[in-house]
C-alpha positions in Angstrom: -8.1 0.3 -6.0 -6.3 -1.9 -3.5 -4.2 0.0 -0.9 -0.9 -1.6 -1.8 -1.3 -0.8 -5.6 -2.0 2.8 -4.8 0.7 2.9 -2.5 3.1 1.5 -5.1 1.7 3.9 -8.0 2.1 6.9 -5.6 5.8 6.0 -4.8 6.7 5.5 -8.6 5.0 8.8 -9.3 7.3 10.6 -6.6 10.3 9.1 -8.0 9.4 9.9 -11.5 8.7 13.7 -10.5 12.0 13.7 -8.5 10.0 14.4 -5.3 12.1 13.3 -2.3 10.8 10.6 0.1 11.9 10.6 3.7 12.2 7.5 5.7 9.0 7.8 7.8 10.6 6.1 11.0 13.5 8.4 10.9 11.2 11.5 10.7 9.1 10.2 13.4 11.9 9.6 15.8 13.3 13.0 15.0 10.1 14.8 15.6 9.3 12.7 18.6 12.5 13.7 20.0 12.1 17.4 19.3 8.7 17.4 21.0 9.8 15.4 24.1 12.6 18.1 24.5 9.8 20.7 25.0 7.4 18.5 26.9 5.0 18.1 24.0 3.6 15.4 21.5 3.8 15.8 17.9 0.7 15.4 15.7 -0.2 15.3 12.1 -2.7 17.9 11.2 -4.5 17.9 7.7 -3.1 20.4 5.2 -6.6 21.3 4.0 -10.2 20.8 5.1 -10.9 18.1 2.5 -7.9 16.2 4.0 -9.8 15.6 7.3 -10.7 11.8 6.8 -14.1 10.8 8.2 -14.4 7.7 10.2 -10.8 6.9 10.8 -7.9 8.2 12.8 -4.2 7.5 12.9 -2.5 6.5 16.0 1.3 6.3 16.7 2.7 3.4 14.6 5.0 2.5 17.2 2.5 1.1 19.7 1.9 1.9 23.3 5.5 2.4 24.4 4.5 4.6 27.4 4.5 7.8 25.3 0.6 7.8 24.6 -2.0 9.3 27.0 -5.0 7.5 28.1 -7.0 8.6 24.9 -4.6 6.8 22.5 -3.3 10.1 21.2 0.4 10.1 21.1 3.4 11.1 18.8 2.4 10.9 15.3 -1.4 10.7 15.7 -4.3 12.1 14.2 -8.0 12.1 15.1 -11.1 14.4 14.6 -10.4 16.5 17.6 -10.1 20.3 17.7 -6.4 20.1 18.0 -6.2 18.3 14.6 -7.8 21.2 12.7 -6.1 21.9 9.3 -2.6 23.5 9.4 -2.7 27.3 9.7 1.0 28.4 9.2 2.5 29.5 5.9 3.8 26.7 3.5 6.6 27.2 1.1 5.4 27.5 -2.6 7.6 24.6 -3.7 5.8 22.3 -1.1 2.5 23.5 -2.4 3.5 22.7 -6.2 4.2 19.2 -5.0 0.9 18.9 -3.1 -0.7 20.0 -6.4 1.1 17.4 -8.6 0.1 14.6 -6.1 -3.5 15.8 -5.7 -4.0 16.0 -9.4 -2.7 12.4 -10.2 -4.2 10.9 -7.1 -7.5 12.7 -6.0 -8.0 10.1 -3.0 -4.7 11.3 -1.4 -4.7 13.0 1.9 -2.1 15.4 3.1 -1.0 16.1 6.6 1.7 18.5 8.3 3.4 17.6 11.4 2.9 20.2 14.2 3.4 20.7 17.9 2.9 23.3 20.3 6.1 25.3 20.3 6.5 28.4 18.2 8.4 27.4 15.3 8.6 23.7 14.6 10.3 22.4 11.3 7.3 21.0 9.6 7.2 17.5 7.6 4.6 17.1 5.0 3.2 13.7 4.3 0.7 11.9 1.9 -1.5 8.8 2.8 -4.8 7.3 1.9 -6.8 4.7 3.7 -4.4 1.8 4.4 -1.6 3.4 2.5 1.6 3.8 4.2 2.5 7.4 5.5 4.9 8.9 2.8 6.9 12.1 4.0 7.8 14.1 0.8 9.0 17.3 2.3 10.3 19.4 5.0 11.1 23.2 5.7 12.5 25.5 8.1 10.3 27.6 10.4 10.0 30.5 10.8 12.0 32.1 8.0 12.0 29.4 5.1 13.6 29.8 2.0 11.9 28.8 -1.4 15.2 27.7 -2.9 13.7 24.4 -4.5 12.2 24.8 -7.9 10.3 21.7 -8.5 
């Protein structure tokens, strides 16, 4: 399936399921600012082992603006290094229910969670596929999130 068609079907499905979609650029700027305040980078970690794409990586979508190191890693990146192992913190059940719905409808979808090296970041979750835009569809507070959403 062409990437643009998959992307449109995914966005339509999220709207039909009343799953919120956040503006990726706004999320990126927010996470970047939070990470920079701590002298860190934020990255996207795969949600599950099967979300680790083989043969490709994501770099920062803003180009080299001086915020990337010499390896091309920067805010919003993903590659196959150890730091990018699957996400290892607790995820609220309502977010996992969204993942299940999306994964059942779109088996080729890959899920990633934002993370950076401070004790309790507020993670965002996104879905993508090869050549499909990054679609952020959830966020939760750490460390004591409340499962108050019932979708």
